[in-house]
C-alpha positions as CSV (number, residue, x, y, z in Angstrom):
1,M,93.9,152.8,19.5
2,E,94.1,149.0,18.8
3,I,92.3,146.9,21.2
4,S,95.5,145.0,22.1
5,K,97.1,148.5,23.2
6,L,94.2,149.4,25.2
7,Y,94.2,146.1,26.7
8,E,97.7,146.5,28.1
9,I,96.5,149.7,29.8
10,F,93.3,148.0,31.1
11,R,95.5,145.3,32.8
12,K,97.3,148.1,34.7
13,C,93.7,149.2,36.0
14,T,91.7,148.1,39.2
15,S,88.4,148.0,37.4
16,I,86.3,149.9,34.8
17,T,83.5,152.3,35.5
18,T,81.0,154.3,33.3
19,D,79.7,156.5,36.1
20,S,81.7,159.7,37.0
21,R,80.1,159.6,40.2
22,D,81.7,156.3,41.1
23,C,85.4,156.1,40.1
24,P,87.4,153.9,42.3
25,A,91.3,154.8,42.5
26,G,93.1,153.3,39.4
27,S,89.9,152.5,37.5
28,M,89.2,153.0,33.6
29,F,86.5,155.3,33.0
30,F,84.3,154.8,29.7
31,A,82.5,157.7,28.5
32,L,79.2,156.3,27.3
33,K,76.2,158.4,26.0
34,G,72.6,158.3,26.8
35,A,69.5,159.9,26.0
36,S,69.9,162.6,28.4
37,F,73.9,162.5,29.1
38,N,77.1,162.5,27.4
39,G,79.8,160.8,29.3
40,N,82.6,162.6,27.2
41,A,81.7,165.8,29.3
42,F,82.7,164.1,32.5
43,A,85.9,162.6,31.6
44,E,88.0,165.1,33.4
45,K,85.8,164.7,36.5
46,A,86.3,161.2,36.5
47,L,90.1,161.4,36.3
48,D,89.9,163.9,39.2
49,K,88.0,161.5,41.3
50,G,90.2,158.4,41.0
51,S,90.2,157.0,37.5
52,A,93.7,156.4,36.1
53,Y,92.4,156.7,32.4
54,A,89.3,157.9,30.7
55,V,88.1,156.4,27.2
56,I,86.3,159.0,25.2
57,D,85.0,159.1,21.5
58,E,84.5,163.2,21.1
59,K,87.8,164.8,20.1
60,E,86.9,168.2,21.8
61,Y,87.1,166.6,25.2
62,A,90.5,165.4,24.6
63,L,92.7,167.8,26.6
64,E,96.2,168.6,25.0
65,G,99.1,166.8,26.6
66,N,96.9,164.5,28.8
67,D,97.9,160.9,27.9
68,R,95.4,159.6,30.6
69,I,92.6,160.5,28.2
70,I,92.2,158.0,25.4
71,L,90.3,158.8,22.3
72,V,88.5,156.1,20.4
73,D,85.8,156.0,17.5
74,N,83.0,154.8,19.8
75,C,83.1,154.2,23.4
76,L,80.5,151.5,23.8
77,E,81.9,149.4,20.9
78,T,85.4,149.6,22.2
79,M,84.2,148.5,25.6
80,Q,82.4,145.6,24.1
81,Q,85.5,144.7,21.9
82,L,87.9,145.1,25.2
83,A,85.6,142.7,27.0
84,N,85.5,140.0,24.2
85,Y,89.3,140.6,24.1
86,H,89.8,139.9,27.6
87,R,87.2,136.9,27.7
88,R,89.5,135.3,25.2
89,K,92.7,136.0,27.0
90,I,91.4,134.7,30.2
91,G,89.7,131.6,28.8
92,T,87.3,130.9,31.5
93,K,84.5,128.5,30.8
94,I,81.3,130.6,30.4
95,I,77.7,129.4,30.8
96,G,75.4,131.9,28.9
97,I,71.8,132.3,30.2
98,T,68.7,134.0,28.6
99,G,64.9,133.3,28.6
100,T,61.8,135.2,28.8
101,N,61.2,134.4,32.5
102,G,63.5,133.2,35.4
103,K,66.9,133.9,33.9
104,T,68.0,136.1,36.9
105,T,66.7,133.6,39.5
106,T,68.2,130.8,37.4
107,K,71.5,132.5,37.2
108,E,71.5,133.1,40.9
109,L,70.7,129.4,41.6
110,I,73.1,128.1,39.1
111,T,75.9,130.4,40.7
112,A,75.0,129.2,44.3
113,V,75.1,125.5,43.2
114,L,78.6,125.9,41.5
115,S,80.0,128.0,44.3
116,E,80.0,125.0,46.2
117,K,82.8,123.7,44.4
118,Y,84.3,126.7,42.3
119,N,85.2,130.1,42.3
120,V,82.3,131.6,40.2
121,L,81.9,135.0,38.6
122,C,78.3,135.9,37.7
123,T,76.2,138.9,36.4
124,Q,75.5,141.4,39.2
125,G,71.8,142.0,39.6
126,N,70.3,142.1,36.2
127,L,73.1,143.9,34.2
128,N,72.2,141.8,31.2
129,N,72.3,144.3,28.3
130,H,74.7,145.6,25.8
131,I,76.6,147.6,28.7
132,G,76.1,145.2,31.6
133,V,77.5,142.1,29.6
134,P,80.8,143.6,28.9
135,K,81.0,145.0,32.4
136,T,80.6,141.5,33.8
137,L,83.4,140.1,31.5
138,L,85.9,142.6,32.4
139,R,85.4,141.5,36.1
140,L,86.7,138.2,34.9
141,T,90.2,137.2,36.7
142,P,92.3,134.2,36.2
143,E,91.1,133.0,39.6
144,H,87.6,132.3,38.2
145,D,86.8,128.7,37.3
146,I,83.5,129.5,35.8
147,A,81.3,132.5,34.7
148,V,77.6,132.7,34.6
149,V,76.6,135.3,32.3
150,E,73.0,136.6,32.0
151,M,71.8,137.9,28.6
152,G,68.6,140.0,28.1
153,A,66.8,141.2,25.1
154,N,63.7,143.1,24.1
155,H,64.6,143.6,20.2
156,P,65.3,141.1,17.5
157,G,69.2,140.6,17.1
158,E,70.4,141.4,20.7
159,I,71.1,138.0,21.9
160,K,73.4,137.6,18.7
161,T,75.2,140.6,19.6
162,L,75.8,139.7,23.2
163,V,76.7,136.1,22.4
164,N,79.4,137.3,20.1
165,I,80.8,139.3,22.8
166,V,80.5,136.6,25.3
167,E,81.4,133.6,23.2
168,P,79.8,131.1,25.8
169,D,80.8,127.6,25.8
170,Y,77.6,126.3,27.5
171,G,74.1,127.8,27.3
172,I,70.6,127.7,28.8
173,I,67.3,129.3,27.7
174,T,65.0,129.0,30.8
175,N,61.9,129.4,28.5
176,V,60.3,131.6,26.0
177,G,57.1,133.4,26.7
178,K,55.1,136.6,25.7
179,A,57.2,139.4,26.9
180,H,58.5,142.7,24.9
181,L,56.0,141.9,22.2
182,E,56.2,145.5,21.2
183,G,59.9,145.1,20.4
184,F,60.0,141.6,19.1
185,G,56.7,142.0,17.0
186,S,55.4,138.5,17.8
187,F,55.9,135.5,20.1
188,E,58.1,134.0,17.0
189,G,60.1,136.8,17.3
190,V,60.8,136.2,20.8
191,I,61.5,132.4,20.2
192,K,63.9,133.5,17.2
193,T,65.7,136.1,19.3
194,K,66.4,133.8,22.4
195,G,67.4,130.9,20.0
196,E,70.3,133.1,18.9
197,L,72.1,131.5,21.9
198,Y,71.4,128.2,20.4
199,D,72.6,129.3,17.0
200,Y,76.0,130.3,18.4
201,L,76.6,127.1,20.4
202,R,75.4,125.0,17.5
203,T,78.1,126.7,15.1
204,N,80.7,126.4,17.9
205,H,80.1,123.1,19.3
206,G,78.8,124.2,22.6
207,T,76.7,122.3,25.2
208,V,73.1,123.4,26.1
209,F,71.2,122.6,29.2
210,I,67.5,122.3,28.2
211,D,64.1,121.9,29.7
212,G,63.1,118.6,28.1
213,G,59.5,119.4,28.4
214,N,59.4,122.8,26.6
215,E,58.6,122.2,23.2
216,H,59.4,125.5,22.0
217,L,63.0,125.0,23.0
218,V,63.3,121.3,21.9
219,N,61.9,122.4,18.4
220,I,64.9,124.7,17.9
221,S,67.6,122.5,19.5
222,E,68.4,120.3,16.6
223,G,72.0,119.8,16.0
224,L,73.1,120.6,19.6
225,T,74.6,118.8,22.4
226,L,71.9,118.5,24.9
227,V,71.7,117.9,28.7
228,K,68.2,117.5,29.8
229,Y,66.3,118.3,32.8
230,G,62.5,118.3,33.7
231,T,59.4,117.1,35.2
232,G,58.6,114.2,32.9
233,N,59.5,110.6,33.0
234,E,61.7,110.4,29.6
235,D,64.8,108.3,29.9
236,S,66.8,111.0,28.2
237,L,66.4,113.5,31.3
238,Y,69.9,113.9,33.1
239,I,67.9,114.9,36.1
240,R,64.0,114.9,36.8
241,G,61.9,116.4,39.6
242,E,58.4,116.9,40.9
243,V,56.8,119.3,43.0
244,V,56.0,118.1,46.4
245,S,54.2,121.1,47.9
246,C,54.0,124.9,47.7
247,A,52.6,125.8,51.3
248,P,53.5,128.7,50.3
249,L,57.2,127.8,49.7
250,L,58.3,125.4,47.1
251,K,59.3,121.9,48.2
252,F,60.4,119.6,45.4
253,K,61.9,116.2,45.0
254,W,64.6,115.5,42.4
255,K,67.0,112.8,41.1
256,K,69.5,111.7,38.5
257,T,68.1,109.3,36.1
258,D,69.6,106.3,38.0
259,G,70.0,107.9,41.2
260,N,67.9,108.3,44.6
261,W,65.4,110.8,45.2
262,H,66.4,114.0,47.2
263,E,63.7,116.3,48.8
264,T,64.5,119.9,49.0
265,Q,62.6,122.6,50.8
266,T,63.3,126.1,49.0
267,N,62.7,129.7,50.1
268,L,61.3,130.4,46.8
269,I,57.4,130.9,46.1
270,G,56.0,129.1,43.3
271,S,55.7,125.8,41.5
272,Y,56.8,127.3,38.3
273,N,60.2,127.7,40.1
274,I,60.7,124.0,39.9
275,C,62.3,124.4,36.4
276,N,64.7,127.0,37.7
277,M,65.9,124.7,40.5
278,L,65.9,121.6,38.3
279,A,68.1,123.7,35.8
280,A,70.6,124.6,38.6
281,A,70.9,121.1,39.9
282,C,71.5,119.8,36.3
283,V,74.3,122.2,35.6
284,G,76.0,121.5,39.1
285,L,75.9,117.8,38.7
286,F,77.2,118.1,35.1
287,F,80.1,120.1,36.6
288,G,81.0,117.5,39.5
289,V,79.2,119.3,42.4
290,T,77.9,116.4,44.6
291,E,74.2,115.7,45.2
292,Q,74.6,116.9,48.9
293,Q,76.3,120.0,47.8
294,V,73.5,120.7,45.3
295,E,70.9,120.1,47.9
296,H,72.7,122.4,50.4
297,A,72.9,125.2,47.9
298,L,69.2,124.9,46.8
299,E,67.8,124.9,50.3
300,N,69.8,127.9,51.4
301,Y,69.3,130.1,48.5
302,K,67.2,133.0,49.6
303,P,65.7,135.6,47.0
304,E,66.4,139.2,47.8
305,N,65.7,140.7,44.4
306,N,61.8,141.1,44.5
307,R,61.5,137.9,42.6
308,S,59.2,135.0,44.1
309,Q,60.1,136.0,47.7
310,L,58.0,135.6,50.9
311,D,58.1,138.6,53.1
312,I,56.4,138.4,56.5
313,T,55.3,141.5,58.1
314,P,53.3,142.3,61.3
315,Y,50.0,142.6,59.2
316,N,50.3,140.3,56.1
317,K,52.3,137.6,54.3
318,L,53.5,139.1,51.0
319,I,54.3,137.2,47.8
320,V,56.6,139.7,46.3
321,D,57.3,139.5,42.4
322,T,57.5,143.2,41.4
323,Y,60.6,143.2,39.4
324,N,58.8,142.6,36.2
325,A,55.7,141.0,34.6
326,N,54.5,139.6,31.2
327,P,51.5,137.4,30.3
328,T,53.5,134.3,30.7
329,S,55.0,135.1,34.1
330,M,51.7,136.7,35.2
331,A,49.7,133.5,34.4
332,A,52.2,131.4,36.1
333,A,52.2,133.4,39.4
334,L,48.3,133.7,39.4
335,A,47.9,129.9,38.7
336,N,50.2,129.3,41.6
337,F,48.5,131.7,43.8
338,R,45.1,130.2,43.0
339,D,46.3,126.6,43.9
340,M,48.1,127.8,47.0
341,E,46.2,126.4,49.9
342,V,46.3,129.6,52.2
343,S,43.5,132.1,53.1
344,P,42.4,134.7,52.8
345,K,44.1,135.8,49.5
346,M,44.6,139.2,47.9
347,A,46.3,140.3,44.7
348,I,47.6,143.7,43.8
349,L,48.5,143.5,40.3
350,G,50.3,146.3,38.0
351,D,50.0,146.8,34.3
352,M,52.4,144.4,32.0
353,R,54.3,146.8,29.9
354,E,55.6,146.8,26.4
355,L,53.1,144.5,24.9
356,G,52.2,146.8,21.9
357,A,49.0,145.9,19.9
358,A,48.5,142.8,22.3
359,S,48.3,144.7,25.3
360,S,44.5,145.2,25.8
361,E,43.8,141.4,25.0
362,E,46.5,140.1,27.4
363,H,45.0,142.4,30.2
364,H,41.7,141.2,29.7
365,K,42.9,137.5,29.8
366,V,44.2,138.3,33.3
367,T,41.0,139.9,34.5
368,D,39.0,136.8,33.1
369,F,41.2,134.6,35.0
370,L,40.8,136.5,38.1
371,K,37.0,136.2,38.0
372,T,37.2,132.4,38.7
373,A,40.3,132.2,40.6
374,G,39.0,132.4,44.1
375,I,41.0,135.5,45.3
376,D,39.1,137.2,48.0
377,N,40.5,140.9,47.3
378,V,41.8,142.1,43.9
379,W,43.4,145.6,43.2
380,L,44.5,146.5,39.7
381,V,47.1,149.3,39.1
382,G,47.6,151.2,35.9
383,E,46.1,152.5,32.6
384,E,45.8,149.1,30.7
385,F,44.0,147.3,33.8
386,G,41.9,150.4,34.2
387,R,40.4,149.8,30.5
388,T,39.6,146.1,31.3
389,E,35.9,145.2,31.8
390,C,35.6,144.0,35.4
391,N,34.5,144.8,38.8
392,F,37.7,144.8,40.5
393,R,39.1,147.7,42.4
394,K,41.1,150.0,40.1
395,F,43.9,152.4,40.7
396,R,45.5,154.8,38.3
397,N,49.0,154.4,39.9
398,V,51.0,153.2,42.8
399,E,50.3,156.5,44.5
400,E,46.8,156.0,44.7
401,V,47.4,152.6,46.3
402,K,49.7,154.0,48.7
403,E,47.0,156.7,49.7
404,E,44.4,153.9,50.2
405,I,46.8,151.8,52.2
406,A,47.4,154.8,54.5
407,I,43.7,154.9,55.3
408,H,42.6,151.3,55.2
409,R,45.7,149.1,55.1
410,P,44.5,145.3,54.2
411,E,45.4,143.2,57.1
412,G,45.5,139.2,57.7
413,Y,46.1,138.5,54.1
414,Y,48.4,136.5,51.9
415,I,48.9,139.3,49.3
416,L,50.4,138.4,45.8
417,I,52.1,141.8,44.4
418,K,53.3,141.6,40.9
419,G,53.6,144.1,37.9
420,S,56.1,145.6,35.5
421,N,58.9,147.3,37.2
422,G,57.6,150.6,35.7
423,T,54.3,150.3,37.9
424,K,56.6,150.7,41.0
425,L,54.7,148.2,43.0
426,F,58.1,147.4,44.6
427,Q,57.2,150.5,46.9
428,L,54.3,148.7,48.4
429,P,55.7,145.8,50.6
430,E,57.1,148.4,53.3
431,L,53.5,149.6,53.7
432,L,51.7,146.2,53.9
């Protein structure tokens, strides 16, 4: 079926879904395939549960005489094409975000700032891949003034695929760091893939918001229209800022190049978050949000996604950063924790996944740093940390940690909890 004809049907639907267990009335179901499931087999069930139409790509599931089942060549590609077609029809200005670290937090902060003035659509959670991105675009309505779309990648070429679906008007790469090295092959591979957002905007005359102090990004920004933010003193900065304190929540001050200073108390842990804050302020001011509205949004943003958040329990003060970890984000979190003027300190760190041949070296760098970081108690979780040469307490997995907490729960600490999502350290805060 031609995309234009499918689009006419989509416009009659209330939403799209890819989960046959969640089929709102009037929705369009896309029968995607995974390693252990075939959505085609659930098309009829989706219709029974409330979907108005089901899009499939295996003829054997096309029930004869049922015009509510639509057969296409490839469901995923069709959903992506439909999303791009819809994006063009709606015409909403889109800001595309990618980066190694901070992209979800930055997306949330930018959305908070822009929402002071506009009706904003943004990526839900971290649905930032080849399935999540088209889902986001298909939620666009004419009522949306701006969309903020997050794009993630762990292999070369993935950002190029996503930007061709999104066709952003503006872009921001938060940073580039050592993550998914197993997929990218090298740090240079990371830079090249993230830079595919710049490549698209360069060709299509888009505007880039950029950390003027990040040499890796500046080096690949030639030929782009740049709006710069940062912590330096360059005259070219549209907005600049400085860390005031981290005790333990970040307080920073910021101003436009020719403006007055504003001091903002945030609800985020970590001096490294100043760049995310400045990015949001920069985008907001560029789009006409007032300085007072920017300050209000940044002061009132509270993380609820296991990223840089402070949880206070009856027993400890927890710095929860359990969504993911890579060498760059781990180094930033530990350096910030080392410099925090609090006591006593404890770190529970999980393995950093998907580092390939660099894994052993990168985990040893972490333990070497810990030996001189002045952290009173350190627990390491996972096989990679288990192979490091150090005298810190080691656990094979999170289950062993939970058993230890049940017997001897640490109390009275500031505890940094950080590891790749696969280590499941997100299970620990409720026990500590």
